[in-house]
N, C-alpha and C positions, 0 to 999 in steps of 0.2 A: 047568500051574501054576495055583494057585488065583487069583492076582492076574490072570492073563490071562483066566480065566473071568469074574471080576467085572467087569473093564474091558469085555470083549466084551458082557456082559449089559447094561451101561450104555450101549452104543453108542459107546464111546470108541475112537478109532484109536490103535494103538501098534505098535512094532516089538519083537519078542520079544528081551529082553536076552540077551547071551551072557556068562555068568560074573559078572554083576554082581548086586547085592542091591537093585536099584531099577529101576523102569520110568520111562520118559519119554514118557507118552502125550500126544497132541495135545489141547490144550484144546478143548472144544466151542464156545468163543467166542474171538474174536481176542485179547481181553485176558485173559491167563491169571490176572491178579490177581483178576478177577471170579469166575473158576472157583474159585480158592483160597478166596476169601471164602465162596462158597456151600458149599464143603466144610467149612470151619471151623464154619459155622452148623449143619452136620449132624454135627459132632464127628469129622471125619476130618482127619487131619493130612497135608498135602502142602506142597511149597514151589514157588514160581514158577520156571519154567525159565530166565527171563532171568538169574538169578544164576549160571547155568551156561552162559551164552551161547546159550540156546535159547528166545528169546521165543516165546510162543504154545504152550508146552508146560508140563507140570507134572512134578514129580519125586515119585514114590511109592516109599517103601522097602517091601520085602516080607520083611525079615528078622525077622518076627514069627511067632507061632504061626498056623497055618492058621485056627483059630477066630476070630482077630482079623480076618483078611482077609475071611472069610465073613461075619462080623458087620458089616462095613462095606458089604456089597453093596447093601442097600436105601438106605443113606445116600448112597452115591455116585450111585445112580440118582436119588434125590431132588434132589441138587445139580445134576445135568445137566438135569432137568426144570425147575428154577427158572430156568435160563438160556435155555431155548428158548421 
């Protein structure tokens, strides 16, 4: 899956979803709100996992064209780098 490749490339841990249209990867920092903010600054939309009972995680939907996912690759990597 394109999203799995992008998250792996950015060094983000995740469990492969089964039948869903979203990933719940582990935030690279304890406060996922900081991760979400770094993503927003890179023009990538994700939501904090705490709203779904999963603090420390983020929710990425991948029910978009593969070009959109691939287009976010560098932006997601940039967001992770900002936090390390």
